[in-house]
KOLTOR-112823 format. One record per residue (C-alpha): z, y, x. Coordinates in steps of 0.25 Angstrom, whole numbers, padded with zeros to 4 digits, always signed. Each point is the difference from the previous one (the first is absolute). Layout:
BEGIN
ZYX ...
***
This chain:
BEGIN
+0548-0416+0775 +0002-0015+0002 -0012-0008+0001 -0002-0015-0003 -0011-0009+0005 -0007-0008-0010 +0002-0015+0001 -0009-0011-0005 +0004-0004-0014 -0007-0012-0004 -0002-0004-0015 +0008-0012-0005 -0006-0013+0006 -0002-0006-0013 -0011+0011-0004 -0007-0002+0013 +0001-0015+0000 -0005-0001-0014 -0012+0008+0003 -0003-0008+0013 +0003-0013-0008 -0010+0004-0011 -0011+0003+0011 +0003-0013+0007 +0000-0008-0013 -0013+0006-0004 -0007-0004+0013 -0002+0014+0005 +0010-0001+0012 +0006-0011+0009 +0014-0001+0003 -0003+0003+0015 -0007+0013-0004 +0012+0005-0008 +0009-0004+0011 -0008+0007+0011 +0000+0013-0009 +0015-0001-0001 +0002+0000+0015 -0009+0012+0001 +0007+0008-0011 +0014-0001+0007 -0007+0009+0011 -0006+0010-0009 +0005+0013-0006 +0008-0001-0013 -0011+0005-0008 -0008-0013+0002 +0000-0011-0010 -0003-0015+0001 -0013+0002-0009 -0004+0012+0008 +0001-0008+0013 -0008-0011-0006 -0011+0009-0005 -0001+0007+0014 -0001-0014+0006 -0011-0002-0010 +0006-0013-0004 -0002+0005-0015 -0008+0010-0007 +0004+0009-0011 -0009-0008-0010 +0006-0013+0004 +0014+0006-0002 -0003+0004-0014 -0006-0013-0003 +0012-0008+0005 +0010+0009-0007 -0008+0001-0014 +0009-0006-0011 +0010-0005+0011 +0012+0010-0002 +0009+0001+0012 +0015+0001-0005 +0009+0009+0008 +0004+0015+0000 -0012+0007-0005 +0001+0012+0010 +0000-0010+0012 -0012-0007-0006 -0008+0013+0000 +0004+0003+0014 -0004-0013+0005 -0014+0001-0008 -0002+0014+0007 +0001+0008-0012 +0013+0007+0003 +0006+0005+0013 +0014-0005+0004 +0005+0015+0001 -0005+0002-0015 +0007-0012-0005 +0013+0004+0007 -0001+0014-0007 -0003-0007-0014 +0012-0010+0002 +0009+0012+0003 -0005+0007-0013 +0002-0012-0008 +0014-0001+0006 +0003+0014-0005 -0007-0003-0014 +0003-0014-0003 -0007+0002-0014 -0014-0001+0006 -0007-0012+0005 -0007+0000+0014 -0014+0001-0006 +0003+0012-0008 +0006+0007+0012 -0012-0004+0008 -0009+0006-0010 +0008+0013-0004 +0002+0004+0015 -0015-0003+0003 +0003-0011+0011 -0011-0008-0007 -0010+0003-0011 +0003-0006-0013 -0014-0005-0002 +0001-0007+0014 +0013-0006-0003 -0005-0006-0014 -0012-0005+0007 +0008-0007+0011 +0009-0006-0011 -0011-0004-0009 -0007-0007+0012 +0013-0007+0004 +0003-0006-0013 -0014-0002-0004 +0002+0009-0013 -0009+0012-0005 +0006+0014+0001 -0001+0009-0012 +0001+0015-0002 +0009+0003-0012 -0007+0014-0001 -0012-0007-0003 +0006-0011-0009 +0010+0003-0011 +0008-0011-0005 -0004-0005-0014 +0010+0004-0011 +0001-0014-0006 +0005-0006+0014 +0010+0010+0002 +0008-0005-0012 +0002-0014+0006 +0012+0005+0008 +0010+0011-0001 -0001+0013+0008 +0013-0003+0007 -0005-0014+0004 -0013+0006+0006 +0008+0011+0008 +0010-0010+0005 -0011-0010+0005 -0010+0011+0004 -0012-0007-0005 -0010+0004-0011 -0009-0008-0010 -0014+0006+0000 -0008-0009-0010 -0003-0014-0004 -0010-0009+0008 -0003-0011-0009 +0013-0008-0002 +0006+0007+0012 +0006+0014+0002 -0004+0009+0011 +0013+0006+0006 +0001+0011+0011 +0010-0003+0011 +0005+0011+0010 -0003+0000+0015 +0013-0008+0002 -0006-0012-0007 +0006-0014+0001 -0006-0013-0006 +0013-0002-0007 -0002+0012-0008 -0011-0007-0007 +0009-0011-0006 +0010+0012-0005 -0012+0007-0007 -0004-0014-0007 +0014-0001-0005 +0000+0015-0005 -0013+0000-0007 -0001-0015-0004 -0014-0002+0005 -0008-0004+0012 -0001+0012+0010 -0011+0005+0009 +0006+0009+0011 -0007+0012+0006 +0005+0010+0010 +0003+0015-0002 +0010+0011+0005 +0014+0000-0004 -0001+0015-0003 -0012-0002-0009 +0008-0010-0008 +0012+0009-0001 -0009+0012-0005 -0006-0009-0010 +0013-0005-0005 +0005+0015+0000 -0011+0004-0009 +0002-0012-0009 +0015+0004-0001 -0004+0015-0004 -0010-0005-0010 +0011-0009-0007 +0010+0011+0000 -0010+0009-0006 +0003+0010+0012 -0014+0002+0004 -0001+0012-0009 +0013+0007+0005 -0006+0000+0014 -0007+0013-0004 +0013+0007-0003 +0000+0013+0006 +0014-0001+0006 -0004-0014+0006 -0012+0006+0007 +0006+0013+0005 +0012-0008+0006 -0010-0010+0007 -0008+0011+0006 +0012+0007+0005 +0006-0013+0005 -0013-0002+0009 +0001+0014+0006 +0015-0001+0003 -0002-0013+0006 -0011+0005+0009 +0008+0012+0004 +0012-0010+0004 -0010-0009+0008 -0005+0013+0007 -0014-0003-0005 -0012+0009+0003 -0008-0005-0011 +0001-0008-0013 -0012-0009-0005 +0000-0004-0014 -0012-0011-0001 -0005-0007-0013 -0002-0015+0003 -0005-0011-0009 +0014-0004-0005 +0009+0012+0004 +0002+0014+0004 +0004+0000+0015 +0008+0010+0007 +0000+0001+0015 +0006+0010+0009 -0005+0005+0014 +0012-0001+0009 -0002+0003+0015 -0015-0001-0002 +0001-0014-0006 -0002-0004-0015 +0012-0007-0005 +0001-0006-0014 +0010+0007-0010 -0001-0006-0014 -0011-0005-0010 +0000+0005-0014 -0006-0007-0012 -0015+0005-0004 +0005+0004-0013 +0007+0012+0007 -0012+0005+0007 -0006+0010-0010 +0014+0006-0003 +0004+0001+0015 -0014+0006+0004 +0001+0010-0011 +0014+0004+0004 -0004+0003+0014 -0012+0008-0005 +0009+0008-0008 +0009+0003+0012 -0012+0003+0009 -0007+0009-0010 -0012-0009-0001 -0009-0004-0012 +0006-0012-0007 -0012-0002-0008 -0009-0002+0012 +0000-0014+0005 -0014-0001+0006 +0000+0011+0011 +0009+0002+0012 +0010+0011-0001 +0011+0007+0008 +0013+0007-0003 +0013+0004+0005 +0015-0003-0004 +0012+0007+0003 +0011-0010-0001 +0015+0005-0002 +0009-0008+0009 +0015+0004+0000 +0000+0014+0006 -0014+0000+0006 -0014-0002-0004 -0011-0010+0004 -0014+0004+0000 -0010-0011-0002 -0015+0000+0001 -0006-0010-0011 -0014-0007+0000 -0005-0008-0012 -0012-0009+0005 -0008-0007-0011 -0002-0015+0004 -0007-0012-0007 +0015-0004-0003 +0005+0013-0005 +0005+0013+0006 +0007-0002+0013 +0010+0011+0003 +0005+0005+0014 +0012+0010+0001 +0002+0006+0014 +0014+0005+0002 +0001+0014+0007 +0015+0003+0002 +0000+0015+0002 +0014-0001+0005 -0004-0009+0011 +0007+0002+0014 -0009+0008+0009 +0000-0005+0014 +0002+0008+0012 -0012-0001+0009 +0009-0007+0011 +0003-0011-0010 -0013-0005-0005 -0001-0011+0010 -0009+0004+0011 +0003-0004+0014 +0005+0011+0010 -0013+0004+0007 -0008-0001-0012 +0009+0009-0008 +0001+0010+0012 -0016+0000+0000 +0000+0002-0015 +0009+0012+0000 -0005+0007+0012 -0015-0002+0000 -0002-0001-0016 +0011+0007-0008 +0003+0011+0010 -0015+0004+0002 -0004+0014-0005 -0010-0005-0010 -0009-0012-0003 -0001-0012-0010 +0011-0011+0001 -0005-0013-0007 +0010-0011-0005 -0008-0012-0003 +0002-0014-0006 -0002-0008-0013 +0008+0003-0013 +0014-0003+0002 +0001+0001+0015 +0010+0011+0000 -0010+0012+0003 +0007+0010-0010 +0014-0003+0006 -0006+0003+0014 -0007+0012-0004 +0012+0006-0006 +0009-0003+0012 -0011+0008+0007 +0001+0011-0010 +0015+0000+0001 -0001+0001+0015 -0009+0013-0001 +0008+0006-0012 +0008+0013+0005 +0002+0014-0005 -0011+0005+0008 -0011-0009-0005 -0007+0000-0014 -0004-0014-0005 -0009-0002-0012 -0004-0014-0006 -0010-0006-0009 +0005-0014-0005 -0003-0010-0010 +0012-0001-0004 +0011+0006+0008 +0008-0012+0005 +0011+0008+0008 +0006+0013-0004 +0003+0009+0011 +0007+0013-0003 -0007+0012+0006 -0014-0006+0001 -0011+0004-0010 -0004-0014-0006 -0011-0001-0011 -0001-0013-0008 -0014-0001-0005 -0003-0002-0015 -0015-0002-0003 +0003+0001-0015 +0002+0015+0002 -0011+0001+0010 +0010+0000+0011 -0009-0008+0009 -0001-0002+0015 -0012+0008+0001 +0006+0012-0008 +0013-0001+0008 -0006-0001+0013 -0008+0013-0002 +0012+0008-0003 +0010-0006+0010 -0006+0008+0012 +0003+0013-0008 +0015-0003+0000 +0001+0004+0015 +0005-0014+0005 +0003-0003+0014 +0000-0015-0003 -0009-0007-0011 +0004-0013-0005 -0011-0008-0008 +0005-0012-0007 -0013-0008+0003 -0014+0002+0006 -0008-0006-0012 -0014+0005+0002 -0009+0009+0009 +0005+0012-0007 +0015-0002+0003 -0004-0004+0014 -0008+0013+0002 +0011+0008-0005 +0010-0006+0010 -0010+0002+0011 -0003+0015-0004 +0015+0003-0002 +0002-0005+0014 -0011+0008+0006 +0006+0013-0006 +0013-0003+0008 +0008-0009-0010 +0008-0012+0002 -0005-0011-0010 +0008-0013-0003 -0007-0010-0008 -0002-0015-0003 -0012-0009+0000 -0003-0015-0003 -0005-0006+0012 +0002-0013+0008 +0005+0006+0013 +0000+0014+0008 -0014-0001+0005 -0004-0004-0014 +0005+0014-0005 -0010+0007+0009 -0012-0009-0003 +0003+0002-0015 -0001+0015+0002 -0013-0002+0007 -0005-0009-0012 +0003+0012-0009 -0010+0008+0007 +0010+0009+0007 -0006+0004+0013 +0006-0007+0013 +0002+0014+0007 +0008+0005-0012 +0009-0013+0000 +0002+0001+0015 +0004+0015-0001 +0010-0001-0011 +0006-0014-0001 +0012+0000+0009 +0005-0014-0003 -0001-0013-0009 +0012-0008-0003 -0003-0014-0006 +0011-0008-0005 +0004-0013-0008 +0013-0005-0006 +0004-0014+0004 +0012-0008-0006 +0012+0001+0008 +0007-0014+0004 +0012-0002-0008 +0012+0002+0009 +0009-0009-0008 -0009-0013+0002 -0008+0004+0013 -0002-0011+0010 -0008-0001+0013 -0015-0003-0002 -0006-0006+0013 -0015+0003-0001 -0009-0012+0001 -0012+0000+0010 -0009+0002-0012 +0008+0012-0006 +0000+0006+0014 -0016-0001+0001 -0001+0006-0014 +0008+0012+0005 -0011+0002+0011 +0009-0005+0012 +0000-0012+0009 +0012-0009+0000 +0005+0004+0013 +0000+0015-0004 +0011-0003-0011 +0009-0009+0009 +0014+0002-0004 -0004+0009-0012 +0004-0004-0014 +0000+0007-0014 +0009-0001-0012 -0002-0007-0013 +0008+0001-0013 +0005-0014-0005 +0002+0005-0014 +0013+0004-0007 +0006+0006-0012 +0000+0014+0006 -0015+0000+0002 -0003-0008-0013 -0004-0012+0009 -0012+0007+0006 +0005+0002+0014 -0003+0015-0001 +0008+0012-0004 -0005+0014+0001 -0012+0005+0008 -0004+0004+0014 -0010+0011+0002 -0011-0003+0011 -0008+0012+0006 -0012+0003+0008 -0001+0014+0005 -0013+0006+0005 +0001+0014+0006 -0014+0006+0003 -0002+0004+0014 -0013+0005+0006 -0005-0014+0004 +0003-0005-0014 -0007+0013-0006 -0012-0003+0009 -0001-0014-0004 +0000+0004-0015 -0011+0011+0003 -0008-0010+0007 +0001-0010-0012 +0006-0011+0008 +0004-0013-0007 +0014-0001-0006 +0003-0011+0011 -0004+0010+0011 +0008+0011-0006 +0012-0009-0001 -0001-0004+0014 -0001+0014+0005 +0012+0004-0009 +0009-0012+0006 -0004+0004+0014 +0001+0015+0000 +0008+0004-0013 +0011-0010+0000 -0005-0007-0013 +0009-0012-0004 -0007-0008-0011 +0006-0005-0013 +0000-0014+0006 +0007+0004+0013 +0011+0008-0007 +0002-0012-0010 +0001-0010+0011 +0011+0009+0007 +0008+0001-0013 -0001-0015-0002 +0005-0002+0014 +0012+0008-0003 +0002-0009-0013 -0004+0011-0010 -0011-0008-0006 -0007-0013+0000 -0012-0007+0006 -0005-0003-0014 +0001+0015-0004 -0008+0004+0012 -0011-0010-0003 +0000+0004-0015 +0000+0015+0001 -0006+0005+0013 -0014+0002+0005 -0003-0008+0013 -0012+0009+0005 +0003-0001+0015 +0008-0009+0009 +0014+0005+0002 +0005+0004+0013 +0012-0007+0008 +0014+0002-0006 +0004+0007+0013 -0010+0010-0001 +0002+0002-0015 +0015+0002+0003 -0003+0011+0011 -0010+0007-0009 +0009+0001-0012 +0013+0003+0008 +0007-0013-0004 +0011-0006+0009 +0001-0015+0002 
***
């Protein structure tokens, strides 16, 4: 992989000079102070800005900066202005500009909002403050019908401004985030009256004009057409499959019905539909899911089997009643998903060997796979099941629902509507003479006790659990009032895991950690001498996110006698973790993540965002030795 070093890319001098000029002109700074800050800036990292240096020198406060810039717009590239003001990072601006280069139809402000580089309300607040204009929310303030007749729809769409209402002899007009004072003169000539400007988002103006267009065409009624709605829902599902999304979120907002996908663990916007389509789309999904279309005040669940080419896609559906309407979440469960070999799940050599020999090959006992929702627990669980599956072994499962279909294994998909519940299934599962029992998830004390009792009678039990880390799995069982001696005598291992976003290989560049970032990891600067991570710059291949795909990070706890004694003695989680690291070869999630970041698989930001930092990581050399990693 070719690496590139990040070089300083300063904003155009006119933006920086104009801001400094305003501060000098208003008397908040002297020319000598600005000159000194400039000299310091040259020696500092590329992430620093002139205003940032001035703040750190305490030459100017945030309040003074706001007062100086209020009503004094600084002309120049809008993105550069946001970087200099500290609202946007240089990396995010580069990604936004790359997106704009790919899609020239979008303005930079729209891109920044759509891709969550900056919050829409914050952006409008900055602009309103800069221009000394009020910000308006078009979801709260509809245009008066009579003022919409002052200009043609085509003219309003071309100019991207919207008349709202009369204010005395003047007309209140909403302009987009790309506002320029020259637009006011254009609006005066279009409407033929004095104009009072205000600021809103470009997207809000476009949505308002779109609704107006539909009303004028008389098309609003046709939105309820069955064919239109069916195709809209199918289009959403097909797009989610194409994007390899794990979840689809359909959310009612004030002015639109927003659809987002969860891809690689992150929410990304897909499309917004008009509010007029919400009732019909919701009813369509309820019919597909077998839910009650007349019930809108209570939460509901359902399931959809979607026919896709020559295969089927199973989806779990949740309808959640909110103050804005029903939010719908569809979880995509592809039964044809690739079942990974245990050697391909992403463990380092030593941990994989320990997991196979000390956990999976044990004669009996409980093996817990823990982590939050969407952390890859099921994939790991079934890789383990696949490893254990052979002609001499009987494997029986209880799942909600079955996500991977394996020929030769007795898999049960629960269905509470016909009383096929966890309680009922777990009572019968041991009567099937299994060697290995797979319980989809430990949900309560009953399922925990069932797993423990099955292990006591000589069965091997694999199951998942929702806990922070491996030690947390043991503590959670204690909290369920399972006796410590039962846990220590039946639980063989606890495997905690997370999924971090993988650095995009197409735009990866070297990321030298700053002293502050090194300290956040738990190291001293000298501990990380010569060590660098990787970071995605953002490209078309990764949708300008800098990440493509995901990397699993693991923490394996194998209970030896010392760990069992600590558990029976009700030692603290800190003490159990220390004993496990010293005697059982425990490598924490943070340590495993750091090793994978050093290899260029994931980024510093992902480690900070996803991994618990419960103890100080050991030196890299020791981690490499423990994990069997060379170099």
